C-alpha positions in Angstrom: 25.4 -1.8 0.4 23.3 1.6 0.5 19.7 1.3 -1.5 17.3 3.2 -2.8 14.3 2.9 -0.6 12.0 1.5 -3.5 14.8 -1.3 -4.8 15.1 -2.3 -1.3 13.6 -5.5 -0.1 12.0 -4.8 3.2 10.3 -7.8 4.2 12.7 -10.2 5.3 10.5 -13.3 4.6 11.3 -12.1 1.0 14.9 -12.6 1.6 14.7 -15.8 3.3 12.5 -17.1 0.5 14.7 -16.3 -2.0 17.6 -17.5 -0.4 15.9 -20.9 0.1 15.5 -20.8 -3.8 18.6 -20.1 -5.2 20.9 -23.2 -5.4 24.7 -21.1 -6.0 26.1 -18.3 -3.7 29.4 -16.5 -4.0 31.6 -16.4 -1.3 33.9 -13.4 -1.1 37.3 -14.0 1.3 40.6 -11.8 1.1 43.8 -13.5 0.6 47.1 -13.2 1.7 47.8 -10.0 -0.6 44.9 -8.4 0.2 43.1 -9.3 -2.8 39.0 -10.5 -2.9 38.8 -14.1 -3.4 35.0 -15.1 -5.0 33.7 -18.6 -5.2 30.7 -19.8 -6.2 29.0 -21.9 -3.7 26.1 -24.3 -2.9 24.7 -23.3 0.6 21.8 -23.2 2.9 20.7 -20.6 4.9 19.0 -21.0 8.3 17.2 -19.1 11.0 18.1 -19.2 14.9 16.2 -17.5 17.5 19.0 -16.0 19.6 17.7 -16.4 22.8 17.9 -20.5 22.8 19.9 -21.0 19.8 16.7 -23.6 18.1 16.4 -23.5 14.4 13.7 -22.1 12.8 13.0 -24.2 9.5 13.6 -21.9 6.4 12.6 -24.8 3.9 9.5 -25.7 2.8 7.6 -22.3 2.6 8.8 -21.1 5.8 5.9 -22.4 7.8 7.2 -22.2 11.0 9.1 -18.9 10.7 5.0 -17.7 9.4 3.8 -19.2 12.6 6.0 -17.2 14.6 5.2 -13.8 12.4 1.8 -14.1 12.9 2.1 -14.3 16.8 4.3 -11.2 16.9 1.8 -9.3 15.0 -1.0 -10.5 17.5 1.5 -9.5 20.3 2.2 -6.0 18.7 5.5 -6.7 17.9 6.6 -4.5 15.4 9.8 -4.6 13.2 10.9 -4.6 9.4 10.2 -8.5 8.7 6.1 -7.8 9.6 6.4 -4.1 8.5 7.4 -3.4 4.9 7.3 0.0 6.0 10.3 -0.3 8.6 13.4 1.9 8.1 15.6 -0.3 10.5 16.7 -3.8 10.3 15.5 -4.7 14.1 15.1 -8.2 12.8 18.5 -8.9 13.3 17.9 -8.0 17.2 15.3 -11.1 17.7 16.8 -13.6 14.8 20.3 -14.8 13.8 20.8 -15.9 10.2 23.6 -18.5 9.0 25.0 -19.8 6.2 26.6 -23.5 5.7 28.5 -24.8 2.7 30.6 -27.8 2.7 34.0 -27.6 1.4 37.5 -29.5 0.9 39.3 -29.6 4.0 42.6 -27.4 2.4 42.3 -24.6 -0.3 42.9 -20.8 -0.4 39.3 -20.2 0.7 40.1 -22.2 3.9 43.6 -20.1 4.3 41.8 -17.1 3.9 39.0 -17.2 6.3 41.0 -18.8 8.6 43.6 -15.7 8.3 40.7 -13.1 8.4 37.4 -14.2 9.4 35.2 -11.5 8.0 33.5 -12.4 4.6 30.8 -11.7 1.7 28.5 -13.8 0.3 26.1 -12.7 -2.3 23.3 -14.7 -4.1 21.3 -13.0 -7.3 19.0 -14.2 -10.0 18.9 -12.6 -13.5 15.4 -12.0 -14.5 15.1 -10.6 -17.7 17.6 -9.0 -19.6 15.4 -5.7 -21.4 16.6 -4.6 -24.9 17.4 -1.0 -25.3 14.5 -1.1 -28.3 11.8 -1.8 -25.8 12.4 2.1 -24.6 14.1 4.0 -27.3 14.6 2.9 -31.1 18.4 3.8 -31.1 19.6 4.5 -27.9 21.7 1.7 -26.8 21.8 3.1 -23.2 18.6 2.6 -22.6 19.1 -1.3 -22.2 18.4 -2.7 -18.7 18.0 -5.8 -16.2 16.0 -7.1 -13.8 16.9 -8.6 -11.0 17.1 -9.9 -7.3 20.2 -9.7 -5.3 21.0 -10.6 -1.6 24.3 -9.3 0.0 25.4 -10.9 2.7 28.4 -9.7 5.5 29.4 -12.2 8.6 32.2 -14.2 9.5 33.3 -17.3 8.9 34.3 -20.6 11.0 35.1 -24.1 10.3 32.3 -26.2 12.0 33.6 -28.7 14.4 30.8 -29.9 16.2 29.8 -33.3 13.9 26.2 -33.0 15.3 26.6 -29.0 14.0 27.9 -30.7 10.7 25.3 -33.2 10.1 22.2 -30.8 11.1 23.6 -28.6 8.4 24.0 -30.8 5.7 20.6 -32.6 6.5 19.3 -28.9 5.8 21.2 -28.8 2.6 19.8 -32.4 1.3 16.0 -31.0 2.2 17.2 -28.2 -0.1 18.9 -29.8 -3.2 16.9 -33.0 -2.6 13.6 -32.4 -0.9 11.9 -35.8 -2.8 14.2 -37.7 -0.3 15.4 -41.0 -0.9 18.7 -40.9 1.3 19.3 -41.9 4.8 19.5 -39.2 7.0 23.2 -38.4 8.4 24.4 -38.4 11.8 27.1 -37.2 13.9 28.7 -40.9 13.5 28.7 -40.6 9.9 31.9 -41.1 8.2 31.4 -38.5 6.0 30.1 -36.0 8.1 33.6 -36.7 10.5 35.5 -36.4 7.7 33.7 -33.4 6.0 34.8 -29.9 6.3 31.6 -27.5 7.1 31.9 -23.4 6.7 29.4 -21.3 8.8 28.9 -18.0 8.5 27.4 -15.9 11.3 25.5 -13.4 9.4 26.3 -9.7 10.8 24.6 -7.8 7.9 21.9 -8.9 4.9 20.3 -6.7 2.3 18.3 -7.5 -0.2 17.8 -5.1 -3.8 15.1 -6.1 -6.3 14.7 -4.3 -9.7 11.2 -5.9 -11.7 9.9 -2.7 -12.9 7.8 -1.7 -9.6 8.4 2.2 -10.7 6.8 1.8 -13.8 3.4 2.9 -14.6 0.3 0.4 -14.9 0.3 1.2 -18.7 4.1 1.4 -19.2 4.5 -2.2 -17.2 2.0 -4.1 -19.7 3.6 -2.4 -22.7 6.6 -4.2 -21.8 5.3 -7.3 -20.2 4.0 -7.3 -24.0 7.3 -7.1 -25.2 8.7 -9.8 -23.2 6.3 -12.0 -24.2 6.6 -11.3 -28.0 10.9 -11.3 -27.8 10.9 -14.6 -25.3 8.1 -16.6 -26.4 5.3 -17.5 -24.1 6.8 -20.6 -21.7 9.9 -18.4 -20.9 7.7 -14.9 -20.7 5.5 -16.6 -18.2 8.8 -17.5 -15.7 9.8 -13.6 -16.2 6.6 -12.1 -15.8 5.8 -14.3 -12.4 9.1 -12.7 -11.2 7.2 -9.8 -11.9 4.3 -10.5 -10.2 2.4 -10.8 -13.6 -0.1 -13.3 -14.5 -0.4 -14.2 -18.1 -4.4 -14.5 -18.8 -5.6 -17.3 -21.2 -5.9 -15.2 -24.0 -1.9 -14.3 -23.5 -2.9 -10.6 -22.0 -0.7 -9.5 -19.0 -2.8 -9.5 -15.9 -1.0 -6.7 -13.3 -0.8 -6.7 -9.8 -2.4 -3.3 -7.8 1.0 -2.9 -6.4 4.3 -4.4 -5.8 6.0 -4.5 -2.3 8.9 -6.8 -1.2 
């Protein structure tokens, strides 16, 4: 995926945070006739340290990940996760990304990935549709959409180790049912023994975002006011939050000094 620099998510923490927040991703496999098959899936994203294979807890605010980031900064380790302006994603040389999903043990996607392990995985969020009249009184071509998207390529496999399956499903439960009220799964759990878990070893991961970062401050403020008028204050708060804009008590948008992801 070739990205214009100003739309590329350069800080890996933002990609990790986005994957932790989103509940649905799209798995793309290649069928027996060479056509892509795309299926929506629940998923959990984990990160490991290549040297020892230990998992970093990317849920709950990336706390452990951020601790390692601070340690790397203290040791003058510079790569794209810590340096937003880095051009090479050397992060992937230090850490490995993994996507886990659960599935029925039979089906076309299972047949596809067993035949061809190369897969794609995509996660996105539509932030807001911007009507054409925000920008031009009559020209429909000015209509636009603000969004964030992550595109992953990697190799998929079926997890055979029950301990790994239990770990993956417990992480998924932490993500989707963070309030608890369930017994932790173990490798001896029947539901784990008979469960099919898909694992993607990520080879490339790229993020793109469009939240008005290329606009001038005055233009951004004008669009923010139009969003408030069209969407209403409650919905607008969520939209503008994704645009890194706060709404003050009097309803006026407060712009950030700069936007960088």
